[in-house]
C-alpha positions as CSV (number, residue, x, y, z in Angstrom):
1,D,249.9,162.0,131.8
2,L,247.3,160.4,129.1
3,G,249.6,160.8,126.3
4,M,252.4,158.5,127.9
5,L,249.1,156.2,129.1
6,L,247.6,155.9,125.6
7,L,251.6,155.4,124.0
8,R,252.0,152.6,126.6
9,K,248.9,150.8,125.4
10,S,250.0,150.6,122.0
11,A,253.3,149.7,122.5
12,R,251.5,146.5,124.0
13,L,249.9,145.8,120.9
14,S,250.6,144.1,117.7
15,P,252.5,146.1,115.2
16,S,250.0,145.5,112.7
17,D,247.2,146.8,114.8
18,D,244.7,148.5,113.0
19,D,244.3,150.7,116.6
20,I,248.0,151.6,116.6
21,P,247.0,154.9,114.4
22,S,244.4,156.3,116.3
23,L,246.0,155.8,120.1
24,R,249.2,157.7,118.4
25,S,246.7,160.1,117.1
26,K,245.3,160.8,120.5
27,A,248.6,160.4,122.5
28,R,249.3,163.7,120.1
29,E,246.5,165.4,120.7
30,A,246.8,165.0,124.4
31,L,250.5,165.5,124.4
32,S,250.1,168.6,122.9
33,V,247.5,169.8,125.2
34,A,249.8,169.2,128.2
35,V,253.0,170.8,126.7
36,L,250.2,174.1,126.2
37,A,249.8,173.7,129.8
38,K,253.0,172.4,131.2
39,N,255.2,174.4,128.8
40,N,258.3,173.9,130.8
41,E,258.1,170.1,131.2
42,V,260.8,168.8,129.1
43,K,260.4,165.2,129.1
44,T,256.4,165.7,127.5
45,H,258.1,167.9,124.7
46,L,260.6,165.0,124.4
47,V,257.9,162.3,124.1
48,L,255.9,164.8,121.6
49,S,259.0,165.3,119.5
50,A,259.7,161.2,119.5
51,L,255.9,160.7,118.5
52,M,256.2,163.3,115.4
53,V,258.8,161.5,114.2
54,E,257.1,158.4,114.5
55,M,254.0,160.1,112.8
56,G,256.2,161.4,109.8
57,Q,256.4,164.8,111.0
58,E,259.9,165.2,110.5
59,E,259.7,169.2,110.4
60,L,257.5,169.4,113.7
61,A,259.6,167.1,115.3
62,E,262.6,169.2,114.4
63,T,261.1,172.2,115.8
64,R,260.1,170.9,119.3
65,F,263.8,168.9,119.8
66,L,265.0,172.6,119.9
67,N,262.4,173.8,122.2
68,C,263.3,170.7,124.7
69,L,266.9,172.3,124.3
70,D,265.8,175.9,125.0
71,I,263.6,175.1,127.9
72,E,266.6,172.6,129.5
73,L,269.2,174.9,128.9
74,S,266.7,177.6,130.2
75,N,266.2,175.5,133.3
76,V,270.3,175.4,133.9
77,G,270.6,179.1,133.7
78,K,271.4,179.3,129.8
79,K,269.9,181.9,127.6
80,I,270.3,180.2,124.4
81,T,267.5,180.1,122.2
82,L,268.0,177.8,118.9
83,D,266.4,178.4,115.7
84,S,267.4,175.5,113.5
85,V,269.3,172.4,113.9
86,D,272.1,174.2,111.8
87,E,272.7,176.4,114.5
88,L,273.9,173.1,116.3
89,D,277.0,172.6,113.9
90,G,277.8,176.7,114.4
91,Y,277.3,176.8,118.8
92,N,280.9,176.0,121.1
93,S,279.4,172.9,123.2
94,D,280.2,174.6,126.1
95,D,277.0,176.5,125.2
96,L,274.9,173.2,124.9
97,C,276.3,171.1,128.0
98,P,275.2,169.6,130.2
99,A,271.6,169.2,129.3
100,D,269.3,165.7,129.4
101,P,271.4,163.1,127.7
102,L,267.9,161.4,126.1
103,I,267.2,164.7,124.6
104,Y,270.5,164.1,122.4
105,A,270.2,160.8,121.9
106,L,267.1,161.0,120.5
107,M,268.3,163.9,118.5
108,S,271.0,161.3,117.3
109,G,268.6,158.8,116.4
110,F,266.9,161.1,114.6
111,F,269.4,162.6,112.6
112,S,270.7,158.9,111.9
113,Q,267.3,157.9,110.6
114,Q,267.2,160.7,108.4
115,G,270.6,160.4,106.8
116,K,272.6,163.3,108.3
117,P,275.6,161.6,109.6
118,L,276.9,164.3,111.0
119,K,274.1,165.9,112.1
120,A,274.1,162.9,114.3
121,R,277.7,162.2,115.3
122,K,277.2,166.3,117.1
123,A,274.3,165.3,118.9
124,L,275.3,162.3,120.1
125,L,278.8,163.9,121.2
126,M,276.1,166.2,123.3
127,A,274.6,163.3,124.6
128,T,278.3,162.3,125.8
129,R,279.6,165.1,127.3
130,S,275.8,166.1,128.9
131,F,276.1,163.2,130.7
132,K,279.7,163.1,132.0
133,E,279.4,166.7,132.7
134,G,275.7,165.9,134.4
135,N,277.4,163.3,136.9
136,H,274.7,160.6,135.4
137,L,275.2,157.2,136.9
138,P,277.0,155.0,136.3
139,P,280.0,157.1,136.9
140,V,281.5,157.3,133.4
141,Q,285.0,155.5,134.5
142,D,282.7,152.2,135.1
143,H,281.7,152.6,131.1
144,G,284.7,150.0,130.2
145,K,287.7,150.6,128.5
146,P,287.5,152.1,125.9
147,Q,284.5,153.8,127.4
148,R,281.1,153.6,125.9
149,T,278.9,156.3,126.8
150,S,277.4,157.1,124.1
151,V,276.5,153.1,123.4
152,L,274.7,153.3,126.8
153,V,273.1,156.7,126.5
154,L,271.9,155.7,123.0
155,A,270.5,151.9,124.7
156,R,268.6,153.9,127.5
157,A,266.9,155.9,124.5
158,S,266.0,153.4,122.5
159,L,264.5,151.3,125.7
160,Y,262.4,154.3,126.8
161,L,261.3,154.5,123.2
162,F,260.8,150.6,123.1
163,E,258.5,151.2,126.6
164,L,256.6,154.0,124.3
165,G,255.9,151.8,121.6
166,L,257.9,154.5,119.3
167,V,259.7,151.5,117.5
168,G,260.7,153.2,114.6
169,L,263.3,156.1,116.3
170,A,264.0,153.2,118.9
171,N,265.5,151.4,116.2
172,S,267.2,153.6,114.8
173,C,269.0,154.6,118.0
174,F,269.5,151.2,118.6
175,S,271.5,151.1,115.2
176,V,273.6,153.8,116.0
177,A,274.3,151.9,119.6
178,K,275.4,149.0,117.7
179,E,277.6,151.0,115.3
180,C,279.1,152.8,118.6
181,D,280.0,149.9,120.3
182,V,282.1,148.0,117.2
183,A,283.4,151.0,116.6
184,A,284.7,150.9,120.6
185,T,285.4,147.0,120.0
186,E,287.7,147.5,117.3
187,K,289.4,150.5,119.4
188,A,290.2,147.7,122.6
């Protein structure tokens, strides 16, 4: 995918390199075309969402995150359409899981970055629940005592974003992961 290639190329550049905005703009264009061509491709929507966050287009990113959830949930046979992130608060968690934990992890980082701690926690709860219910590896029982599933999910999200050069959202996910790890350590 051209958009991913351009983002990976930008990730190898110095953060102050003047080519990064141009590469991101081209990546956004390529990903937007890919979304139109492959409308049910969750990862393409997700990368475009993260790129929009990085480019300061929060409202568009929020809508795109909801599109990711709609597609993901419809792929597992659930007919849910979310029109706004405020609807996440009213939904029963059973209806929104399992989904790809990466979607919820990125949303948690996004909400944290926006200063919305309750939404960030809700998204993180959904990420860990989706990880457990989706039978992802390593098994939850291997996540330590107390369990650090949230740390694992957020760390994976952060690495994914760093590989794409989406450093702002990656740092946000990493910060939330550190907070979760400190909280789990204090519990132990």
